[in-house]
MARKE-565687 format. One line per 8 residues: for each residue x, y, z of N, C-alpha, C, O, CB. Coordinates in nm, 3 decimals, padded with zeros to 5 digits. Glycine has a CB too. Example, Ala and Ser with C-alpha at 12.3 -4.5 7.8 and 13.67 -1.06 7.14 Angstrom:
<nodes>
01.319 -00.569 00.780 01.230 -00.450 00.780 01.320 -00.330 00.780 01.424 -00.332 00.846 01.131 -00.447 00.905 ~ 01.285 -00.225 00.708 01.367 -00.106 00.714 01.290 00.003 00.787 01.341 00.114 00.804 01.408 -00.060 00.572;
</nodes>
This chain:
<nodes>
00.082 -00.119 00.000 00.000 00.000 00.000 00.086 00.126 00.000 00.058 00.221 -00.073 -00.093 00.000 00.120 ~ 00.190 00.128 00.080 00.278 00.244 00.084 00.346 00.261 -00.051 00.362 00.373 -00.099 00.383 00.230 00.197 ~ 00.386 00.151 -00.112 00.450 00.157 -00.242 00.359 00.224 -00.344 00.404 00.308 -00.422 00.488 00.016 -00.290 ~ 00.230 00.188 -00.344 00.134 00.248 -00.436 00.120 00.397 -00.412 00.110 00.474 -00.508 -00.002 00.180 -00.422 ~ 00.120 00.439 -00.286 00.109 00.582 -00.254 00.233 00.657 -00.302 00.223 00.769 -00.353 00.091 00.602 -00.103 ~ 00.349 00.596 -00.284 00.473 00.659 -00.330 00.473 00.672 -00.482 00.510 00.776 -00.536 00.597 00.578 -00.283 ~ 00.431 00.567 -00.549 00.427 00.571 -00.695 00.327 00.675 -00.745 00.354 00.746 -00.842 00.390 00.433 -00.752 ~ 00.213 00.686 -00.680 00.113 00.786 -00.717 00.169 00.926 -00.695 00.150 01.014 -00.779 -00.017 00.767 -00.637;
00.237 00.948 -00.584 00.298 01.079 -00.556 00.404 01.113 -00.660 00.414 01.228 -00.703 00.360 01.080 -00.415 ~ 00.483 01.016 -00.699 00.585 01.040 -00.802 00.521 01.077 -00.935 00.571 01.164 -01.006 00.674 00.916 -00.819 ~ 00.410 01.011 -00.970 00.340 01.043 -01.094 00.286 01.185 -01.090 00.296 01.258 -01.189 00.225 00.943 -01.119 ~ 00.229 01.224 -00.978 00.177 01.360 -00.963 00.290 01.460 -00.978 00.275 01.560 -01.049 00.107 01.379 -00.826 ~ 00.403 01.435 -00.914 00.519 01.526 -00.924 00.569 01.532 -01.068 00.607 01.638 -01.117 00.632 01.480 -00.830 ~ 00.570 01.419 -01.134 00.615 01.414 -01.273 00.523 01.497 -01.362 00.570 01.572 -01.448 00.620 01.269 -01.323 ~ 00.392 01.483 -01.341 00.296 01.560 -01.420 00.315 01.709 -01.399 00.309 01.787 -01.494 00.153 01.520 -01.383 ~ 00.338 01.749 -01.275 00.357 01.890 -01.243 00.484 01.942 -01.308 00.484 02.052 -01.363 00.361 01.912 -01.091;
00.591 01.867 -01.303 00.718 01.911 -01.357 00.716 01.923 -01.509 00.791 02.003 -01.565 00.828 01.815 -01.315 ~ 00.632 01.847 -01.576 00.629 01.849 -01.722 00.549 01.966 -01.776 00.557 01.995 -01.896 00.572 01.721 -01.773 ~ 00.473 02.034 -01.692 00.391 02.146 -01.738 00.479 02.267 -01.764 00.569 02.299 -01.686 00.283 02.179 -01.634 ~ 00.451 02.334 -01.873 00.525 02.455 -01.909 00.449 02.581 -01.872 00.507 02.688 -01.862 00.556 02.455 -02.057 ~ 00.318 02.567 -01.851 00.232 02.682 -01.823 00.153 02.656 -01.695 00.112 02.543 -01.668 00.136 02.709 -01.941 ~ 00.131 02.763 -01.617 00.056 02.755 -01.492 -00.043 02.871 -01.485 -00.019 02.975 -01.547 00.152 02.756 -01.369 ~ -00.152 02.854 -01.412 -00.248 02.963 -01.399 -00.185 03.090 -01.338 -00.223 03.201 -01.374 -00.365 02.918 -01.314 ~ -00.089 03.073 -01.246 -00.028 03.188 -01.179 00.090 03.247 -01.256 00.159 03.336 -01.206 00.016 03.149 -01.041;
00.115 03.198 -01.377 00.226 03.246 -01.459 00.191 03.381 -01.523 00.083 03.394 -01.581 00.263 03.143 -01.569 ~ 00.279 03.480 -01.512 00.253 03.607 -01.580 00.247 03.586 -01.732 00.317 03.501 -01.787 00.362 03.711 -01.544 ~ 00.165 03.664 -01.798 00.149 03.653 -01.943 00.284 03.671 -02.013 00.314 03.599 -02.109 00.047 03.756 -01.994 ~ 00.364 03.765 -01.967 00.495 03.789 -02.030 00.582 03.664 -02.024 00.652 03.632 -02.121 00.567 03.906 -01.962 ~ 00.578 03.594 -01.913 00.657 03.470 -01.899 00.604 03.363 -01.994 00.681 03.290 -02.056 00.652 03.419 -01.752 ~ 00.472 03.354 -02.005 00.412 03.256 -02.096 00.452 03.286 -02.240 00.483 03.195 -02.317 00.258 03.257 -02.082 ~ 00.450 03.413 -02.276 00.485 03.453 -02.413 00.630 03.417 -02.446 00.663 03.394 -02.562 00.463 03.604 -02.432 ~ 00.715 03.412 -02.346 00.857 03.381 -02.368 00.883 03.231 -02.386 00.991 03.192 -02.429 00.940 03.432 -02.253;
00.785 03.148 -02.354 00.804 03.003 -02.362 00.813 02.956 -02.507 00.893 02.868 -02.540 00.690 02.929 -02.291 ~ 00.733 03.014 -02.594 00.727 02.970 -02.733 00.682 03.088 -02.820 00.596 03.166 -02.777 00.629 02.848 -02.751 ~ 00.738 03.104 -02.938 00.703 03.219 -03.023 00.557 03.222 -03.070 00.510 03.327 -03.114 00.791 03.220 -03.143 ~ 00.484 03.110 -03.060 00.346 03.107 -03.109 00.242 03.119 -02.997 00.122 03.107 -03.023 00.322 02.979 -03.186 ~ 00.286 03.141 -02.873 00.192 03.154 -02.762 00.096 03.271 -02.785 -00.022 03.261 -02.752 00.268 03.174 -02.629 ~ 00.145 03.379 -02.842 00.059 03.493 -02.871 -00.056 03.457 -02.965 -00.166 03.510 -02.953 00.141 03.604 -02.933 ~ -00.030 03.367 -03.058 -00.135 03.321 -03.150 -00.245 03.245 -03.074 -00.363 03.258 -03.105 -00.076 03.231 -03.260 ~ -00.204 03.167 -02.975 -00.302 03.094 -02.894 -00.388 03.192 -02.815 -00.510 03.179 -02.810 -00.232 02.993 -02.799;
-00.323 03.291 -02.753 -00.399 03.392 -02.679 -00.496 03.464 -02.773 -00.611 03.487 -02.736 -00.303 03.494 -02.612 ~ -00.452 03.499 -02.891 -00.538 03.567 -02.988 -00.655 03.478 -03.030 -00.766 03.528 -03.050 -00.457 03.610 -03.111 ~ -00.631 03.350 -03.045 -00.738 03.257 -03.082 -00.848 03.252 -02.976 -00.964 03.225 -03.007 -00.681 03.116 -03.105 ~ -00.811 03.277 -02.851 -00.907 03.282 -02.742 -00.959 03.425 -02.721 -01.028 03.453 -02.623 -00.843 03.230 -02.612 ~ -00.925 03.514 -02.812 -00.962 03.656 -02.805 -00.907 03.722 -02.679 -00.976 03.800 -02.614 -01.115 03.672 -02.808 ~ -00.784 03.690 -02.647 -00.715 03.747 -02.532 -00.600 03.834 -02.583 -00.493 03.784 -02.613 -00.662 03.636 -02.436 ~ -00.623 03.962 -02.590 -00.519 04.054 -02.629 -00.485 04.057 -02.776 -00.385 04.117 -02.815 -00.399 04.024 -02.554 ~ -00.563 03.993 -02.858 -00.535 03.989 -03.000 -00.586 04.110 -03.077 -00.544 04.134 -03.190 -00.593 03.865 -03.059;
-00.675 04.185 -03.016 -00.735 04.301 -03.083 -00.678 04.430 -03.025 -00.629 04.432 -02.913 -00.889 04.299 -03.069 ~ -00.686 04.536 -03.102 -00.635 04.665 -03.056 -00.710 04.716 -02.933 -00.651 04.781 -02.847 -00.643 04.766 -03.167 ~ -00.839 04.686 -02.924 -00.919 04.737 -02.814 -00.924 04.644 -02.693 -00.984 04.679 -02.591 -01.059 04.764 -02.862 ~ -00.864 04.528 -02.700 -00.871 04.435 -02.586 -00.732 04.389 -02.544 -00.708 04.269 -02.528 -00.958 04.313 -02.620 ~ -00.642 04.483 -02.528 -00.506 04.449 -02.487 -00.503 04.393 -02.346 -00.588 04.426 -02.263 -00.417 04.571 -02.496 ~ -00.406 04.309 -02.321 -00.389 04.252 -02.188 -00.253 04.293 -02.135 -00.159 04.314 -02.211 -00.403 04.097 -02.190 ~ -00.244 04.304 -02.004 -00.119 04.341 -01.940 -00.029 04.219 -01.931 -00.072 04.110 -01.893 -00.143 04.400 -01.801 ~ 00.094 04.237 -01.966 00.189 04.126 -01.959 00.228 04.095 -01.815 00.296 03.996 -01.788 00.314 04.158 -02.041;
00.184 04.181 -01.722 00.211 04.158 -01.580 00.100 04.077 -01.514 00.119 04.023 -01.406 00.229 04.291 -01.507 ~ -00.016 04.068 -01.580 -00.125 03.988 -01.527 -00.091 03.840 -01.543 -00.011 03.802 -01.628 -00.259 04.022 -01.599 ~ -00.154 03.759 -01.460 -00.133 03.615 -01.473 -00.231 03.559 -01.576 -00.329 03.623 -01.613 -00.152 03.543 -01.335 ~ -00.201 03.440 -01.622 -00.290 03.372 -01.717 -00.430 03.360 -01.656 -00.530 03.383 -01.724 -00.235 03.232 -01.755 ~ -00.436 03.324 -01.529 -00.565 03.308 -01.463 -00.642 03.440 -01.454 -00.763 03.443 -01.476 -00.545 03.250 -01.322 ~ -00.573 03.549 -01.423 -00.639 03.679 -01.415 -00.698 03.719 -01.550 -00.811 03.769 -01.556 -00.541 03.786 -01.367 ~ -00.623 03.699 -01.656 -00.670 03.733 -01.790 -00.790 03.647 -01.827 -00.889 03.698 -01.880 -00.556 03.715 -01.894 ~ -00.782 03.518 -01.799 -00.894 03.429 -01.831 -01.019 03.468 -01.754 -01.129 03.469 -01.810 -00.856 03.283 -01.801;
-01.003 03.498 -01.628 -01.117 03.539 -01.545 -01.180 03.666 -01.599 -01.302 03.677 -01.608 -01.074 03.559 -01.399 ~ -01.097 03.763 -01.636 -01.147 03.891 -01.686 -01.225 03.876 -01.817 -01.319 03.951 -01.841 -01.032 03.987 -01.706 ~ -01.186 03.780 -01.900 -01.249 03.764 -02.031 -01.343 03.644 -02.038 -01.396 03.613 -02.145 -01.143 03.751 -02.137 ~ -01.363 03.575 -01.926 -01.456 03.463 -01.924 -01.409 03.340 -01.999 -01.489 03.266 -02.056 -01.586 03.506 -01.980 ~ -01.279 03.319 -01.999 -01.221 03.204 -02.068 -01.186 03.098 -01.964 -01.134 03.130 -01.857 -01.094 03.245 -02.150 ~ -01.213 02.972 -01.995 -01.179 02.862 -01.906 -01.027 02.847 -01.903 -00.965 02.812 -02.003 -01.248 02.728 -01.953 ~ -00.967 02.875 -01.787 -00.822 02.872 -01.775 -00.765 02.734 -01.805 -00.658 02.723 -01.865 -00.780 02.916 -01.635 ~ -00.835 02.629 -01.763 -00.784 02.493 -01.790 -00.782 02.462 -01.939 -00.692 02.393 -01.987 -00.868 02.390 -01.716;
-00.880 02.511 -02.011 -00.884 02.491 -02.156 -00.766 02.562 -02.223 -00.698 02.505 -02.308 -01.017 02.542 -02.215 ~ -00.742 02.687 -02.183 -00.629 02.762 -02.240 -00.498 02.692 -02.208 -00.413 02.678 -02.296 -00.627 02.906 -02.186 ~ -00.480 02.648 -02.085 -00.356 02.580 -02.047 -00.337 02.451 -02.126 -00.225 02.417 -02.166 -00.356 02.549 -01.898 ~ -00.446 02.380 -02.150 -00.439 02.256 -02.228 -00.394 02.285 -02.371 -00.312 02.213 -02.427 -00.575 02.185 -02.228 ~ -00.448 02.389 -02.430 -00.411 02.425 -02.567 -00.265 02.472 -02.572 -00.192 02.437 -02.664 -00.504 02.535 -02.623 ~ -00.223 02.550 -02.472 -00.084 02.595 -02.468 00.012 02.477 -02.455 00.115 02.473 -02.524 -00.062 02.693 -02.351 ~ -00.020 02.383 -02.369 00.066 02.264 -02.355 00.066 02.183 -02.485 00.169 02.129 -02.525 00.018 02.175 -02.238 ~ -00.049 02.175 -02.550 -00.059 02.104 -02.678 00.029 02.167 -02.785 00.084 02.097 -02.869 -00.202 02.101 -02.725;
00.040 02.298 -02.780 00.128 02.368 -02.875 00.270 02.316 -02.864 00.336 02.292 -02.965 00.125 02.521 -02.851 ~ 00.318 02.300 -02.742 00.455 02.252 -02.723 00.471 02.106 -02.760 00.580 02.063 -02.799 00.497 02.273 -02.579 ~ 00.365 02.029 -02.749 00.372 01.889 -02.790 00.381 01.879 -02.942 00.453 01.794 -02.995 00.249 01.811 -02.739 ~ 00.308 01.965 -03.011 00.306 01.961 -03.158 00.425 02.032 -03.219 00.477 01.991 -03.323 00.178 02.025 -03.211 ~ 00.469 02.139 -03.155 00.575 02.223 -03.210 00.667 02.266 -03.097 00.652 02.375 -03.043 00.515 02.348 -03.284 ~ 00.763 02.180 -03.059 00.851 02.214 -02.946 00.918 02.349 -02.965 00.954 02.389 -03.076 00.958 02.106 -02.927 ~ 00.933 02.418 -02.854 00.997 02.549 -02.856 01.140 02.538 -02.908 01.209 02.440 -02.881 00.994 02.613 -02.716 ~ 01.185 02.638 -02.980 01.321 02.634 -03.033 01.427 02.618 -02.924 01.533 02.561 -02.949 01.350 02.759 -03.113;
01.399 02.668 -02.803 01.496 02.662 -02.695 01.488 02.532 -02.616 01.575 02.503 -02.534 01.476 02.779 -02.601 ~ 01.382 02.452 -02.641 01.362 02.330 -02.561 01.452 02.218 -02.605 01.447 02.109 -02.548 01.218 02.284 -02.568;
</nodes>
């Protein structure tokens, strides 16, 4: 039983470590992860228009909350971007 708990904890830690984006991550930091992150934000109508700019100091979660976007959905798409097109620095 203890072995199973240890293995489950290791899997959780592994999942956390593999994530490149977090809800509490500032937008500027997210934009630096991959050159196409801005396109993903624009696809969700987050800062892609002249009249709906977002602060690069806000967190991903703050921006999603302000615009009514599901933060988990955005994070999933951002992670998917890196799976399909690894960052040049990765």
